[in-house]
C-alpha positions in Angstrom: 88.8 113.5 91.9 84.8 114.2 92.2 83.6 112.3 95.0 80.2 111.6 94.8 77.9 111.7 97.7 74.4 110.8 98.7 71.6 109.7 101.3 68.0 109.4 102.0 66.2 111.4 105.0 68.1 109.2 108.0 71.4 109.7 106.4 71.1 113.5 105.8 72.8 115.0 108.9 76.1 112.8 108.3 76.5 113.3 104.5 76.1 116.7 105.1 78.8 116.4 107.8 80.7 114.1 105.3 80.6 116.5 102.7 82.3 119.5 104.4 84.9 117.2 105.9 85.8 115.9 102.4 86.0 119.7 100.8 87.2 121.8 103.8 89.8 119.4 105.4 90.6 116.8 102.1 90.2 119.7 100.1 88.3 117.4 97.2 85.7 118.2 94.9 82.4 116.7 95.9 79.4 116.3 93.9 75.9 116.1 96.0 73.5 114.0 94.5 70.9 114.3 97.1 68.7 114.2 99.2 69.1 117.9 100.4 66.8 117.9 103.4 65.4 115.2 106.3 62.2 115.1 104.6 61.2 111.8 103.8 62.6 109.9 100.9 63.2 107.0 99.3 66.9 105.9 99.4 66.7 103.5 96.2 66.2 106.7 94.3 69.3 108.1 95.3 71.4 104.7 95.2 70.1 103.8 91.7 71.4 108.0 90.7 74.7 107.6 92.7 75.5 103.9 91.0 74.2 104.4 87.5 76.9 107.0 87.6 79.8 105.2 88.9 78.5 102.5 86.5 78.7 104.7 83.5 82.4 106.0 84.8 84.2 103.5 87.2 86.9 106.0 87.4 84.3 108.0 90.1 83.9 106.8 93.9 80.8 107.6 95.9 79.7 107.6 99.4 76.2 106.4 100.2 74.2 106.8 103.7 70.8 105.6 104.9 69.4 104.6 108.0 71.4 101.3 108.2 73.2 101.5 104.9 72.0 97.9 103.7 69.2 99.1 101.6 72.0 101.5 99.6 74.6 98.7 99.3 71.8 96.3 98.0 70.7 98.4 95.2 74.3 99.9 94.3 75.8 96.1 93.7 72.5 95.9 91.0 75.0 97.7 88.9 77.9 96.2 86.6 81.0 97.5 87.7 80.1 98.8 91.1 81.3 97.4 94.3 79.5 98.7 97.4 80.9 98.2 100.5 78.7 98.4 103.6 81.6 99.2 106.2 80.9 99.8 110.0 84.6 100.1 111.3 87.9 100.7 110.0 89.0 97.1 109.4 86.3 96.7 106.7 86.8 100.0 105.2 90.5 99.2 104.9 90.0 96.0 103.1 86.9 97.0 100.9 89.4 99.5 99.0 92.7 96.7 99.8 90.9 93.4 98.9 88.1 94.4 96.7 88.6 97.4 95.3 85.2 98.9 96.2 84.2 102.3 94.4 81.6 103.3 96.8 81.3 103.3 100.3 78.3 102.9 102.1 77.5 103.8 105.8 74.4 103.4 107.9 73.8 107.0 109.3 72.2 105.7 112.5 75.0 103.1 112.9 78.1 105.0 112.8 79.3 108.1 114.5 80.1 111.3 113.4 83.8 110.9 114.0 84.4 107.3 112.8 82.4 108.4 109.6 84.8 110.8 108.9 88.1 108.6 109.8 86.5 105.9 107.7 86.5 108.3 104.5 89.4 109.4 104.8 90.8 105.5 105.1 88.5 104.8 102.0 89.8 107.7 100.1 93.7 107.0 100.8 93.6 103.0 100.6 94.6 101.8 97.2 93.7 98.4 95.6 96.5 95.7 96.3 95.9 93.9 93.1 97.8 90.5 92.7 95.7 87.7 93.9 92.7 90.1 94.1 92.6 91.4 90.6 91.4 87.9 89.4 89.3 88.0 91.9 87.5 91.3 91.3 87.3 90.8 87.8 85.4 87.3 88.1 82.3 89.8 90.0 81.4 91.1 86.6 82.7 88.3 84.3 80.8 86.1 85.3 79.8 83.0 82.2 
């Protein structure tokens, strides 16, 4: 499994820590789609790039980080098949996967501490979708009439 990861300048430092954790501790491959410094950048550019990739290949998962996570989640959720979950704790992270089959974890680099962010990533990647009654609900997201 390749995990896509991206941030704007406000999430750059946390993104770099998360990327190293995923590669070195979780032993998973990471594709960094930017940004590559803490120079001022526009979060929609990165969110569009990552969400479009996941919309085309729904077997992928991603992580987006900006200052609060709000902007990234708004942009990413405009794409069919993308379920970007803005999470701030372990509970919301777990249930974003368990009940909503989220495929992008969104975090705020100025909201979530480093240690918690790493725990959230591990939980997000390890938690399976429960299916059952939740499957029907998730299907309704993209299948509006």
